[in-house]
C-alpha positions as CSV (number, residue, x, y, z in Angstrom):
1,M,0.0,0.0,0.0
2,G,3.0,2.3,0.4
3,N,3.4,2.4,-3.4
4,L,-0.4,2.8,-3.9
5,R,-0.5,6.2,-2.4
6,A,3.1,7.1,-2.2
7,M,2.4,9.5,-5.2
8,S,-0.9,10.9,-4.1
9,G,0.4,14.4,-4.6
10,F,2.3,13.5,-7.7
11,I,-0.5,14.2,-10.1
12,F,-1.4,17.3,-8.1
13,L,2.1,18.4,-9.1
14,T,1.8,17.4,-12.7
15,L,-1.7,18.8,-13.2
16,A,-0.5,22.2,-11.9
17,V,1.2,22.9,-15.3
18,F,-1.8,22.6,-17.6
19,T,-2.5,26.4,-18.0
20,T,-1.2,27.6,-21.3
21,A,-0.2,31.0,-19.9
22,R,2.4,29.2,-17.7
23,P,5.9,29.1,-19.2
24,K,7.6,25.7,-19.5
25,S,10.0,24.9,-16.7
26,G,13.7,25.1,-17.4
27,P,16.1,22.3,-16.5
28,D,16.8,23.8,-13.1
29,Q,13.1,24.2,-12.4
30,K,12.1,20.5,-12.7
31,C,10.1,19.1,-9.9
32,K,12.2,16.5,-8.0
33,S,9.4,14.1,-7.2
34,G,11.7,11.1,-6.8
35,P,11.7,8.0,-9.0
36,V,8.3,7.3,-10.5
37,D,7.0,4.9,-13.2
38,L,4.2,6.9,-14.9
39,V,2.0,5.5,-17.7
40,F,-0.7,7.6,-19.6
41,L,-3.7,5.5,-20.7
42,I,-5.5,7.7,-23.3
43,D,-8.9,7.2,-24.9
44,S,-8.7,7.4,-28.7
45,S,-12.2,6.1,-29.4
46,R,-14.2,7.5,-32.4
47,S,-16.1,9.9,-30.0
48,V,-12.9,11.9,-29.4
49,R,-12.8,14.6,-32.0
50,P,-9.5,15.5,-33.7
51,H,-9.1,18.8,-31.9
52,E,-9.9,17.1,-28.6
53,F,-7.2,14.5,-29.2
54,E,-4.7,17.4,-29.9
55,T,-5.7,18.8,-26.5
56,M,-4.9,15.4,-25.0
57,R,-1.4,15.5,-26.6
58,K,-0.7,18.9,-25.1
59,F,-2.1,17.6,-21.8
60,M,0.7,14.9,-21.7
61,V,3.4,17.2,-23.1
62,D,2.7,19.9,-20.5
63,I,3.0,17.3,-17.7
64,L,6.3,15.9,-19.1
65,N,7.8,19.4,-19.2
66,T,7.6,19.6,-15.4
67,L,9.1,16.2,-14.7
68,D,12.7,15.1,-14.1
69,I,12.8,12.6,-17.0
70,G,15.4,9.9,-17.0
71,L,15.9,6.1,-16.6
72,D,17.0,6.7,-13.0
73,T,14.3,9.3,-12.2
74,T,10.9,9.5,-13.9
75,R,10.1,7.0,-16.6
76,V,7.1,7.5,-18.7
77,G,5.0,5.2,-21.0
78,V,2.0,6.0,-23.2
79,V,-0.8,3.6,-24.1
80,Q,-3.8,4.4,-26.3
81,Y,-7.0,2.3,-26.4
82,S,-10.3,2.0,-28.1
83,S,-11.7,-1.4,-29.1
84,Q,-8.0,-2.5,-29.0
85,V,-5.0,-1.5,-27.0
86,R,-1.7,-0.2,-28.5
87,S,1.4,0.9,-26.7
88,E,3.0,4.0,-28.2
89,F,6.1,3.6,-26.0
90,F,7.0,1.7,-22.9
91,L,8.7,2.9,-19.7
92,K,12.1,1.7,-20.9
93,T,11.8,3.1,-24.4
94,H,12.8,6.8,-24.0
95,S,15.1,8.4,-21.5
96,K,15.0,11.9,-23.0
97,L,12.1,14.4,-22.9
98,E,12.4,15.4,-26.6
99,N,12.1,11.8,-27.7
100,M,8.9,11.3,-25.7
101,V,7.4,14.6,-27.0
102,K,8.2,13.5,-30.6
103,A,6.5,10.1,-30.1
104,I,3.4,11.8,-28.6
105,T,3.1,14.1,-31.6
106,E,3.2,11.1,-33.9
107,I,0.3,9.1,-32.3
108,V,-2.4,8.1,-34.8
109,P,-5.8,7.7,-33.0
110,L,-7.4,4.2,-33.3
111,A,-10.9,5.7,-33.6
112,Q,-13.0,2.6,-32.6
113,G,-14.9,1.6,-29.4
114,T,-14.1,2.2,-25.7
115,M,-12.8,-1.0,-24.1
116,T,-11.4,0.6,-20.9
117,G,-11.3,-2.7,-18.9
118,L,-9.2,-4.3,-21.6
119,A,-6.9,-1.3,-21.5
120,I,-6.4,-1.5,-17.7
121,K,-5.6,-5.2,-18.0
122,Y,-3.0,-4.4,-20.6
123,L,-1.7,-1.6,-18.4
124,M,-1.3,-4.0,-15.5
125,N,0.2,-7.0,-17.3
126,E,2.3,-5.3,-20.0
127,A,2.9,-1.6,-19.4
128,F,3.9,-2.1,-15.8
129,S,5.9,-5.2,-16.3
130,P,9.7,-5.6,-15.5
131,G,10.3,-6.6,-19.1
132,Q,9.0,-3.2,-20.3
133,G,10.9,-1.1,-17.7
134,D,8.9,-1.2,-14.5
135,R,11.2,-0.9,-11.6
136,P,10.9,-2.7,-8.2
137,K,10.1,-0.5,-5.2
138,V,9.3,2.5,-7.5
139,P,5.7,3.9,-7.3
140,N,3.5,3.0,-10.3
141,V,1.2,5.8,-11.3
142,A,-1.4,5.6,-14.1
143,V,-3.3,8.5,-15.5
144,I,-6.5,7.4,-17.5
145,V,-8.0,10.1,-19.7
146,T,-11.4,9.2,-21.2
147,D,-14.5,11.0,-22.6
148,G,-16.9,8.2,-22.6
149,R,-18.6,5.2,-20.8
150,P,-16.6,1.9,-20.9
151,Q,-18.1,-0.7,-23.1
152,D,-16.7,-3.5,-20.9
153,R,-16.4,-4.1,-17.2
154,V,-13.7,-2.1,-15.4
155,A,-14.4,-2.4,-11.6
156,E,-12.9,-5.9,-11.1
157,V,-9.8,-5.4,-13.2
158,A,-9.2,-1.9,-11.8
159,A,-9.4,-3.3,-8.3
160,E,-6.8,-6.0,-9.2
161,A,-4.5,-3.3,-10.6
162,R,-4.8,-1.3,-7.4
163,E,-4.1,-4.3,-5.3
164,R,-0.9,-4.8,-7.3
165,G,0.2,-1.3,-6.2
166,I,-0.8,0.8,-9.2
167,E,-2.2,4.2,-8.2
168,I,-4.8,5.2,-10.7
169,Y,-6.0,8.7,-11.5
170,A,-9.1,8.9,-13.7
171,V,-9.6,12.1,-15.7
172,G,-13.0,12.3,-17.3
173,V,-13.9,14.9,-20.0
174,A,-17.3,15.9,-21.4
175,R,-19.3,12.7,-21.8
176,A,-17.4,10.7,-19.2
177,D,-19.4,8.7,-16.7
178,M,-18.6,9.6,-13.0
179,T,-19.6,6.1,-11.8
180,S,-17.1,4.5,-14.1
181,L,-14.4,7.0,-13.2
182,R,-14.8,6.1,-9.5
183,A,-14.7,2.4,-10.3
184,M,-11.3,2.9,-12.0
185,A,-9.6,5.4,-9.6
186,S,-7.7,4.8,-6.4
187,P,-9.2,6.1,-3.1
188,P,-9.7,8.7,-1.8
189,F,-11.8,9.7,-4.9
190,E,-11.5,13.4,-4.2
191,D,-7.8,13.2,-4.9
192,H,-8.0,10.8,-7.9
193,V,-11.2,11.5,-9.8
194,F,-11.5,14.6,-12.1
195,L,-14.3,15.5,-14.4
196,V,-14.6,18.6,-16.7
197,E,-17.1,19.7,-19.2
198,R,-14.8,19.9,-22.2
199,F,-11.2,19.2,-23.2
200,D,-10.0,22.8,-23.3
201,L,-11.0,23.2,-19.6
202,I,-8.5,20.5,-18.5
203,H,-5.9,23.3,-18.2
204,Q,-7.7,24.7,-15.2
205,F,-6.6,21.9,-13.0
206,G,-3.2,23.6,-12.7
207,L,-4.8,26.5,-10.8
208,Q,-6.3,24.2,-8.2
209,F,-3.0,22.6,-7.1
210,Q,-0.4,25.3,-7.3
211,D,0.0,25.2,-3.5
212,K,0.8,21.5,-3.6
213,L,4.0,21.8,-5.7
214,C,7.1,19.9,-4.7
215,G,8.6,20.1,-1.3
216,K,5.6,20.8,1.0
217,D,5.6,18.2,3.7
218,L,2.0,17.7,4.6
219,C,2.9,15.5,7.6
220,L,4.8,18.4,9.1
221,E,2.8,21.4,7.8
222,S,-0.8,20.2,8.1
223,D,-3.2,18.7,10.5
224,H,-3.0,15.3,9.0
225,G,-4.9,13.4,11.7
226,C,-2.8,10.2,11.5
227,E,-3.0,8.5,14.9
228,Q,0.5,6.9,14.7
229,L,2.6,7.4,11.6
230,C,2.4,9.8,8.7
231,E,4.3,9.2,5.4
232,S,4.6,12.3,3.3
233,S,4.9,12.6,-0.5
234,P,4.7,15.7,-2.7
235,G,1.3,17.2,-2.1
236,S,-0.1,14.3,-0.2
237,Y,0.4,11.9,2.7
238,T,-0.5,8.5,3.9
239,C,-1.3,7.3,7.4
240,H,0.4,4.1,8.6
241,C,0.5,2.1,11.8
242,L,3.2,0.8,14.1
243,P,4.1,-2.9,13.9
244,G,1.3,-4.9,15.6
245,Y,-1.4,-2.4,14.6
246,R,-3.6,-2.2,11.5
247,L,-5.1,0.9,9.8
248,N,-8.8,1.3,10.3
249,A,-11.3,2.0,7.5
250,D,-11.0,5.7,8.2
251,G,-7.5,5.6,6.9
252,K,-6.1,7.5,10.0
253,T,-6.7,5.6,13.2
254,C,-5.1,2.3,14.2
255,S,-6.3,-0.8,16.1
256,A,-4.1,-3.3,17.9
257,I,-4.0,-6.7,16.1
258,D,-5.1,-9.3,18.7
259,L,-4.0,-12.6,17.2
260,C,-5.4,-14.5,20.2
261,V,-8.9,-13.2,19.8
262,E,-8.7,-13.7,16.0
263,G,-7.6,-17.3,16.5
264,K,-4.4,-16.7,14.6
265,H,-2.2,-18.7,17.0
266,D,-1.3,-22.3,17.7
267,C,-1.1,-22.4,21.5
268,Q,-2.4,-25.6,22.9
269,Q,-3.8,-24.1,26.1
270,I,-3.4,-20.4,26.8
271,C,-2.7,-17.5,24.4
272,I,-1.3,-14.2,25.8
273,S,-1.8,-11.3,23.3
274,S,0.3,-8.3,22.6
275,P,-0.2,-6.0,19.6
276,G,0.5,-8.1,16.5
277,S,2.1,-10.9,18.5
278,F,1.4,-13.5,21.2
279,T,3.1,-15.9,23.6
280,C,1.8,-19.3,24.7
281,D,1.3,-20.4,28.3
282,C,-0.2,-23.4,30.1
283,D,-2.9,-24.2,32.6
284,Q,-1.9,-24.7,36.2
285,G,-0.1,-28.0,36.6
286,Y,1.3,-28.0,33.1
287,H,4.5,-26.6,31.7
288,L,5.3,-25.2,28.3
289,N,7.3,-27.5,26.1
290,E,10.4,-26.5,24.1
291,D,8.3,-25.8,21.0
292,K,6.7,-22.9,23.1
293,K,3.3,-24.0,22.0
294,T,2.3,-27.4,23.5
295,C,2.0,-28.3,27.2
296,S,2.9,-31.3,29.3
297,P,1.6,-32.2,32.8
298,I,3.9,-31.4,35.6
299,D,4.7,-34.5,37.8
300,L,6.3,-32.9,40.9
301,C,7.0,-36.3,42.4
302,A,9.0,-37.4,39.4
303,E,10.8,-34.1,39.1
304,G,11.7,-34.2,42.8
305,K,9.9,-30.9,43.4
306,H,7.8,-32.0,46.4
307,G,9.7,-31.8,49.8
308,C,8.3,-35.1,51.1
309,E,10.7,-36.8,53.5
310,Q,9.9,-40.3,52.4
311,V,7.1,-40.9,49.9
312,C,5.5,-38.6,47.3
313,V,2.2,-39.6,45.8
314,Y,1.2,-38.1,42.4
315,L,-2.3,-36.9,42.4
316,G,-2.5,-35.2,38.9
317,P,-0.8,-32.4,37.0
318,G,1.0,-30.2,39.4
319,N,-0.5,-31.9,42.5
320,F,0.8,-34.4,45.1
321,T,0.7,-35.5,48.7
322,C,3.3,-36.9,51.0
323,D,3.2,-40.3,52.7
324,C,5.5,-42.4,54.9
325,N,7.1,-45.8,54.7
326,E,5.6,-48.6,56.7
327,G,6.3,-48.1,60.4
328,Y,6.3,-44.3,60.1
329,R,3.5,-41.8,60.3
330,L,3.2,-38.3,58.6
331,N,3.8,-35.4,60.9
332,G,1.6,-32.4,61.2
333,D,3.7,-30.6,58.6
334,K,2.4,-33.1,56.0
335,K,6.0,-33.7,54.8
336,T,8.2,-35.3,57.4
337,C,7.7,-38.7,59.1
338,S,8.3,-40.1,62.6
339,P,8.9,-43.8,63.5
340,I,5.9,-45.6,65.2
341,D,6.8,-47.3,68.6
342,L,3.9,-49.7,69.0
343,C,5.2,-50.8,72.4
344,A,5.4,-47.4,73.8
345,E,2.0,-46.5,72.4
346,G,0.5,-49.7,73.8
347,K,-0.6,-50.8,70.3
348,H,0.3,-54.4,70.9
349,D,-1.2,-57.6,72.4
350,C,1.7,-58.9,74.4
351,E,0.5,-60.4,77.7
352,Q,3.6,-59.4,79.7
353,V,6.5,-57.8,77.8
354,C,6.6,-55.9,74.5
355,V,10.0,-55.5,72.9
356,S,10.3,-52.8,70.2
357,M,12.2,-54.1,67.1
358,G,12.1,-50.9,65.0
359,P,9.6,-48.5,63.6
360,G,6.2,-50.2,63.6
361,I,7.7,-53.6,64.6
362,F,7.5,-55.5,67.9
363,T,7.8,-58.9,69.5
364,C,6.4,-60.3,72.7
365,D,8.4,-61.7,75.7
366,C,7.6,-62.9,79.2
367,N,8.8,-62.0,82.7
368,E,11.3,-64.2,84.4
369,G,9.9,-67.5,85.4
370,Y,7.5,-67.6,82.4
371,R,7.8,-68.9,78.9
372,L,6.1,-67.6,75.7
373,N,3.3,-69.7,74.5
374,E,3.0,-70.9,70.8
375,D,0.7,-67.9,70.1
376,E,3.8,-65.7,70.7
377,K,1.7,-63.4,72.8
378,S,0.7,-65.1,76.1
379,C,3.0,-66.5,78.8
380,S,2.8,-69.7,81.0
């Protein structure tokens, strides 16, 4: 989209030279608009009268006289159309102004129908192709001049051309249809659609845009209204957003991109959003795997993260309880264990003497003068 409106003010600049009373700029007065690939698409259908076509020639020549023409600066191509499409010269054909002007004066009108959609498709696939001189990362600007209503469909092909980064200006004269002009042109329409009653009035456009000539930085010198970033170009500007934000439909304000809410993540359990990004997390009792997306249950017993003195019992992800070996009991701290002395606690069934043999173990004995019976408990 940067290319699409990077030259919003470019045509403001070029149209500012249409008045015949204005002298042509000299070499040192050329407007330094930066590298541009500009293609004129002119209607040469039978409805365009000879004197009107001559006005169109002058229209193009007057624009060229203000530009810094060259293979490394502004490249220009001219395509005419009616029922068929014909390139008069491509972007790579001429590097000098005088050669372009000579080629324009030699154009012979086709004088047939008005297949504007066909012409835009040619513009997109041929005129703005690398093989014909289109440069990467250089703004593509098309100026369509027509006096009639297209005899084919233009909305879809024009939308495709705009999506490819071609900024389209539609200049309608006399019998031109405003709906069709808006279908061709790039938004905002107030900057890209022009309609006049007759060809000789096309010169008046220069008076409207003289305050937009090169060098005025609208981002610095106007109340642009961009919420985050403003990108200036001669006579125009474009609003942009910081990484992680997207431009709203108003073309000025920005909204944070919430990939979690939009479901554009691959977290297994929990997605934590930040503008244009996210991180994954896990439910309690789980830990994030090395892939930073999936989760595995935490076995605190197996990982030794329990504090139990003797036995850890796994109860589920992130949960456990402590227990003790046989002959020991869990203390009040629920972690340590104490040996059980069954003799001392009287938890035995010896008739006379209880002998403790270790935690939770005992044996019976008898007092002097008695012997232990076979039941190993009573004495005789």
